[in-house]
C-alpha positions in Angstrom: 8.6 -2.0 -9.6 8.8 -5.7 -10.3 8.5 -7.2 -6.8 6.7 -4.8 -4.5 6.8 -7.2 -1.5 10.6 -7.5 -1.7 11.4 -3.9 -2.7 9.2 -2.3 0.0 9.9 -5.0 2.6 13.6 -4.3 2.3 13.1 -0.5 2.6 10.9 -1.1 5.7 13.3 -3.6 7.3 16.2 -1.2 7.1 14.3 1.8 8.6 15.0 2.5 12.3 12.2 5.0 12.4 8.9 5.7 10.7 6.3 8.3 10.8 2.8 7.5 11.9 -0.2 9.8 11.3 -3.5 10.0 13.0 -6.5 12.3 12.9 -7.1 14.5 15.9 -10.5 15.2 17.4 -10.9 18.3 15.3 -10.1 16.4 12.0 -6.5 17.6 11.6 -3.7 15.2 10.7 -1.0 14.6 13.4 2.3 13.1 12.5 4.7 11.4 15.0 8.0 9.7 14.7 7.9 6.1 16.0 10.5 3.4 16.4 10.3 0.9 13.6 7.5 -1.7 13.9 8.3 -4.7 16.1 6.8 -7.1 13.6 5.3 -7.0 10.2 3.2 -9.4 8.2 4.3 -9.0 4.6 3.8 -5.4 3.7 0.2 -5.2 5.0 0.1 -5.5 8.8 2.5 -3.8 11.2 2.8 -4.1 15.0 4.1 -1.2 17.1 4.6 -0.7 20.9 3.5 2.5 22.4 2.2 4.2 25.5 -1.5 3.8 26.3 -1.4 7.4 27.6 -0.2 8.9 24.3 -2.4 11.2 22.3 -2.1 9.0 19.2 -3.7 6.1 21.1 -6.6 8.4 22.2 -7.0 9.6 18.6 -6.9 6.1 17.1 -9.6 5.1 19.5 -11.8 7.9 18.2 -10.8 7.5 14.5 -8.9 4.5 13.2 -7.9 6.1 9.9 -4.1 6.2 9.8 -1.0 6.2 7.6 2.6 5.2 8.1 5.7 6.3 6.2 9.1 4.7 5.8 12.0 6.4 4.0 15.5 5.8 2.9 17.0 9.3 2.8 20.3 8.2 1.2 18.5 7.0 -1.9 15.5 9.3 -1.6 13.0 6.5 -1.5 9.9 6.0 0.5 6.7 4.2 1.0 3.4 5.6 2.3 0.9 3.1 3.6 -2.7 4.2 4.2 -5.1 2.1 6.3 -6.3 1.7 9.8 -4.8 1.5 13.3 -6.2 -0.6 16.1 -5.2 -0.2 19.7 -4.7 -3.6 21.4 -4.4 -4.1 25.1 -4.8 -7.9 25.3 -2.1 -9.9 27.1 -1.6 -11.9 23.9 -0.9 -8.8 21.7 1.3 -7.2 24.3 3.4 -10.4 24.8 3.6 -11.0 21.1 5.9 -8.0 20.6 7.4 -7.5 24.0 11.2 -7.4 24.0 14.0 -7.6 26.6 14.7 -4.0 27.7 11.2 -2.8 27.3 11.1 -2.3 31.1 13.1 0.9 30.4 9.8 2.3 29.1 7.3 0.2 30.9 8.4 -0.3 34.5 5.7 -2.8 35.4 6.7 -5.1 32.5 4.4 -6.6 29.9 1.3 -6.0 32.2 2.1 -2.2 32.6 -1.2 -0.3 32.1 0.7 2.3 30.1 1.9 -0.3 27.5 -0.2 -1.2 24.5 0.1 -2.3 20.9 -0.9 -0.5 17.7 -1.7 -2.9 14.9 -1.7 -1.0 11.6 -3.4 -2.6 8.6 -2.6 -1.1 5.1 -5.2 -0.9 2.4 -3.1 0.8 -0.2 0.4 2.1 -0.7 2.4 4.6 -2.7 6.1 4.0 -3.4 8.5 6.8 -4.3 11.8 6.2 -6.1 13.8 8.0 -8.7 11.5 11.1 -8.5 8.5 9.0 -9.6 5.7 7.5 -7.6 3.6 4.4 -8.0 0.3 3.6 -6.3 -0.8 0.0 -5.7 -3.2 -2.0 -3.6 -2.0 -4.2 -0.9 -2.7 -7.9 -1.3 -5.1 -9.3 1.2 
């Protein structure tokens, strides 16, 4: 892969869903589908909206180890990012990714107590394409 930022960034930007993985209180991995991140900083930091009451938020508070996976099923490509997930409930973080229409999920608006942000920070990645895979470190 010649330009990881461009190749992987394009794959991520075209994905409408991703998979996010956390570790439960017994040490087992749990995978959930999520809407695509609301924002990304290069291919290292990703911002997701979610419900404060969700199990994944509870698990991330106990253990920040996480992974996210994006795929393009048409071309059988994907990228797995391994890192940490931080639960943010500050007004600044919530306002940063709030979008029109979010009141469909959070009736009380941006200040809804059941609305929070997950900021995922990747430490390393693995890209899959053409039946091959390639590991690489994420630039900091």
